[in-house]
C-alpha positions in Angstrom: -3.2 -11.2 -41.2 -2.3 -14.5 -40.0 -1.4 -17.2 -42.5 -0.1 -20.7 -42.4 -2.3 -21.9 -39.5 -1.1 -25.3 -38.1 -3.1 -28.2 -39.4 -4.3 -31.3 -37.5 -1.3 -33.2 -39.0 1.2 -30.5 -37.7 -0.1 -31.1 -34.1 0.0 -34.8 -34.6 3.6 -34.6 -35.8 4.6 -32.4 -33.0 3.1 -34.7 -30.4 4.8 -37.6 -32.0 8.1 -35.9 -31.9 7.6 -35.1 -28.2 6.8 -38.6 -27.5 9.7 -40.0 -29.4 12.1 -37.4 -27.7 10.9 -38.4 -24.2 11.2 -42.1 -25.0 14.7 -41.6 -26.3 15.9 -39.8 -23.3 14.5 -42.6 -20.9 16.0 -45.4 -23.2 19.4 -43.6 -23.1 19.3 -43.6 -19.3 18.3 -47.1 -19.0 20.9 -48.3 -21.5 23.7 -46.3 -19.7 22.5 -47.7 -16.3 22.7 -51.2 -17.6 26.3 -50.6 -18.8 27.4 -49.5 -15.3 25.1 -51.8 -13.2 27.8 -54.5 -13.1 30.3 -52.1 -11.7 27.9 -50.9 -9.2 27.0 -54.4 -8.0 30.6 -55.4 -7.7 31.6 -52.3 -5.7 31.4 -51.6 -2.0 29.3 -48.5 -3.0 25.8 -49.9 -3.3 24.2 -46.5 -2.9 25.7 -45.6 -6.4 22.4 -46.8 -8.0 20.4 -44.3 -5.9 22.8 -41.5 -6.8 22.7 -42.4 -10.7 18.9 -42.2 -10.6 19.0 -39.1 -8.5 21.3 -37.4 -10.9 18.9 -38.6 -13.8 15.8 -37.1 -12.0 15.8 -33.8 -14.1 16.0 -35.7 -17.3 13.1 -38.0 -16.1 11.1 -34.9 -15.2 11.6 -33.3 -18.5 10.7 -36.6 -20.3 7.4 -36.7 -18.2 6.6 -33.1 -19.1 7.1 -33.7 -22.8 4.3 -36.4 -22.7 1.8 -34.7 -20.6 
């Protein structure tokens, strides 16, 4: 016998949690990037920005998957 079926509110809460988790991941990446962007701009390594976002690719893919 199946008991404790998820309710509409359970699904809504889970979706909200996924959205918040996704947003938190992206905000964390942006905040971290803003902290280091001055260092990147002042350095001779202008490709560091591309390297940063390249290394963040998996986090961005996961964040996108959470909200789909």
